[in-house]
C-alpha positions as CSV (number, residue, x, y, z in Angstrom):
1,X,-71.5,152.3,-112.5
2,X,-69.2,152.6,-115.5
3,X,-66.0,154.6,-115.5
4,X,-64.7,155.9,-118.8
5,X,-60.9,155.7,-118.9
6,X,-58.3,157.1,-121.2
7,X,-57.0,154.7,-123.8
8,X,-53.4,154.3,-124.8
9,X,-51.5,152.9,-127.8
10,X,-53.0,150.7,-130.4
11,X,-56.5,150.8,-128.9
12,X,-56.8,154.5,-129.9
13,X,-55.7,153.6,-133.4
14,X,-58.3,150.9,-133.8
15,X,-61.1,153.1,-132.4
16,X,-60.2,156.0,-134.8
17,X,-60.8,153.6,-137.7
18,X,-64.4,152.9,-136.6
19,X,-67.3,155.2,-137.5
20,X,-67.9,157.9,-135.0
21,X,-71.0,156.3,-133.4
22,X,-69.5,152.9,-133.3
23,X,-66.3,154.3,-131.7
24,X,-68.2,155.8,-128.8
25,X,-69.9,152.5,-128.0
26,X,-66.7,150.6,-128.4
27,X,-64.9,152.9,-126.0
28,X,-67.7,152.3,-123.4
29,X,-67.4,148.6,-123.9
30,X,-63.6,148.7,-123.5
31,X,-63.9,151.0,-120.5
32,X,-66.1,148.3,-118.8
33,X,-63.4,145.7,-119.5
34,X,-60.7,148.0,-118.0
35,X,-62.9,149.0,-115.0
36,X,-62.9,145.3,-114.1
37,X,-59.1,145.4,-114.1
38,X,-59.1,142.8,-117.0
39,X,-57.2,144.9,-119.5
40,X,-54.4,147.0,-118.1
41,X,-52.6,149.3,-120.6
42,X,-50.8,147.1,-123.1
43,X,-52.4,143.7,-122.8
44,X,-55.2,141.6,-121.4
45,X,-54.2,140.1,-118.0
46,X,-56.8,137.3,-118.1
47,X,-59.3,136.0,-120.6
48,X,-62.6,137.7,-120.0
49,X,-65.9,136.2,-121.3
50,X,-67.9,138.8,-123.2
51,X,-71.5,138.3,-124.5
52,X,-72.5,140.6,-127.5
53,X,-76.0,140.1,-128.9
54,X,-76.6,141.7,-132.3
55,X,-73.0,141.4,-133.2
56,X,-73.7,140.9,-136.9
57,X,-73.6,144.5,-137.9
58,X,-73.3,148.1,-136.7
59,X,-72.3,149.0,-133.1
60,X,-72.6,145.4,-131.9
61,X,-70.2,144.2,-134.5
62,X,-67.7,147.0,-133.8
63,X,-67.8,146.1,-130.1
64,X,-67.4,142.4,-130.7
65,X,-64.4,143.0,-133.0
66,X,-62.8,145.4,-130.5
67,X,-63.1,142.9,-127.7
68,X,-61.6,140.1,-129.9
69,X,-58.8,142.4,-130.8
70,X,-58.1,143.0,-127.1
71,X,-57.9,139.3,-126.4
72,X,-61.3,138.6,-124.8
73,X,-63.3,135.5,-125.4
74,X,-66.3,136.8,-127.3
75,X,-69.7,135.2,-127.7
76,X,-70.9,137.0,-130.9
77,X,-74.6,136.3,-131.5
78,X,-77.2,137.3,-134.0
79,X,-80.5,136.2,-135.3
80,X,-78.8,135.8,-138.7
81,X,-75.6,133.8,-137.9
82,X,-74.3,134.5,-141.5
83,X,-73.8,138.1,-140.5
84,X,-71.2,137.0,-137.9
85,X,-68.8,135.8,-140.6
86,X,-65.6,137.7,-140.6
87,X,-65.3,138.3,-136.9
88,X,-62.1,136.4,-136.2
89,X,-61.8,134.1,-133.1
90,X,-65.3,134.9,-131.8
91,X,-67.6,132.1,-130.8
92,X,-70.4,132.7,-133.3
93,X,-73.9,131.5,-132.4
94,X,-77.4,132.1,-133.5
95,X,-79.6,133.8,-130.9
96,X,-83.0,135.5,-131.2
97,X,-83.1,138.0,-128.3
98,X,-86.9,138.3,-128.9
99,X,-87.3,134.9,-127.3
100,X,-86.9,134.6,-123.5
101,X,-86.7,130.8,-123.9
102,X,-83.8,131.1,-126.4
103,X,-81.9,133.7,-124.3
104,X,-82.3,131.7,-121.1
105,X,-81.1,128.5,-122.8
106,X,-78.1,130.3,-124.3
107,X,-77.1,131.7,-120.9
108,X,-77.4,128.3,-119.3
109,X,-75.2,126.8,-122.1
110,X,-72.6,129.6,-122.0
111,X,-72.4,130.0,-118.2
112,X,-71.3,133.1,-116.4
113,X,-69.8,136.0,-118.4
114,X,-67.7,138.9,-117.3
115,X,-69.3,141.5,-119.6
116,X,-72.7,141.7,-121.2
117,X,-73.1,144.3,-124.0
118,X,-76.7,145.0,-125.0
119,X,-76.5,146.4,-128.5
120,X,-79.6,145.0,-130.2
121,X,-81.8,147.7,-131.7
122,X,-84.1,148.7,-134.5
123,X,-85.0,152.0,-136.1
124,X,-88.4,152.1,-137.8
125,X,-88.8,155.4,-139.7
126,X,-92.1,157.1,-139.7
127,X,-94.3,159.4,-137.7
128,X,-96.6,158.4,-134.9
129,X,-99.4,158.4,-137.5
130,X,-97.5,155.8,-139.6
131,X,-96.8,153.5,-136.7
132,X,-99.2,150.6,-136.3
133,X,-99.3,148.3,-133.2
134,X,-97.2,145.7,-134.9
135,X,-94.3,148.1,-135.5
136,X,-94.6,149.6,-132.0
137,X,-94.6,146.1,-130.4
138,X,-91.6,145.0,-132.4
139,X,-89.6,148.1,-131.6
140,X,-90.4,147.9,-127.9
141,X,-89.7,144.1,-127.8
142,X,-86.3,144.5,-129.5
143,X,-85.1,147.9,-128.1
144,X,-86.3,147.4,-124.5
145,X,-87.4,143.9,-123.6
146,X,-84.5,142.1,-125.3
147,X,-82.2,144.1,-122.9
148,X,-84.3,142.9,-119.9
149,X,-84.1,139.3,-121.2
150,X,-80.4,139.2,-121.5
151,X,-79.8,141.0,-118.1
152,X,-82.2,138.6,-116.4
153,X,-80.5,135.6,-117.9
154,X,-76.8,136.6,-117.3
155,X,-76.9,138.6,-114.0
156,X,-77.3,135.4,-111.8
157,X,-73.9,134.2,-113.2
158,X,-72.3,137.6,-112.5
159,X,-73.7,137.6,-108.9
160,X,-72.4,134.1,-108.4
161,X,-68.9,135.2,-109.6
162,X,-69.1,138.4,-107.5
163,X,-68.3,140.6,-110.5
164,X,-69.5,141.7,-113.9
165,X,-70.3,144.6,-116.1
166,X,-73.4,145.3,-118.2
167,X,-73.2,147.8,-121.0
168,X,-76.5,149.0,-122.4
169,X,-76.2,150.8,-125.7
170,X,-78.7,153.5,-126.4
171,X,-78.9,156.5,-128.7
172,X,-78.7,160.2,-127.9
173,X,-81.8,160.5,-130.0
174,X,-83.8,159.3,-127.0
175,X,-83.3,162.7,-125.6
176,X,-84.8,164.6,-128.6
177,X,-88.1,164.9,-130.3
178,X,-88.2,164.4,-134.0
179,X,-91.2,164.1,-136.4
180,X,-89.9,160.7,-137.7
181,X,-89.1,157.5,-135.8
182,X,-91.4,158.4,-133.0
183,X,-91.6,154.9,-131.5
184,X,-87.9,154.3,-131.9
185,X,-87.2,157.5,-129.8
186,X,-89.7,156.4,-127.1
187,X,-88.1,153.0,-126.8
188,X,-84.6,154.4,-126.7
189,X,-85.7,156.8,-124.0
190,X,-87.0,153.9,-121.9
191,X,-83.7,152.1,-122.6
192,X,-81.7,155.1,-121.4
193,X,-83.5,155.0,-118.1
194,X,-82.4,151.5,-117.3
């Protein structure tokens, strides 16, 4: 249950500078923060802990940077930790969301977070005829199962705290049929149903 709220002041300025797709995801992430009462207009009241897998590029990076800019403590993770350089003040760590063991160990180490943003995803271009089992398995594992892994690992801490927000990023393409990227569209459709 996520409420989208209006943004005031410098948040709007920052969001306008992001690419259109990244801005929409960032607004949802910031709305989750505000919904929890952690960021009233003007400043962050307390220091929320935010977990952002796949923060090395794209939407994940934009969300991590926006939360950092708002004063949150951000755990920015990526399989390639070098991609996390340039995100100021974030706690940068390597994390492979394809591994349940790695995700569970990371959640144990980090402890409870206030917000979990599932932004990991992969687009493989090609028709259903071009998609072999290996490509399908990878897409499903990253686009769907990684979200399940992080939720399963971090929800117990949220329940213990009695609060938390989970923001699952998906693509509007999951609602359409296109001749290319067939397995991407199917996995995003599954992700949107979560």
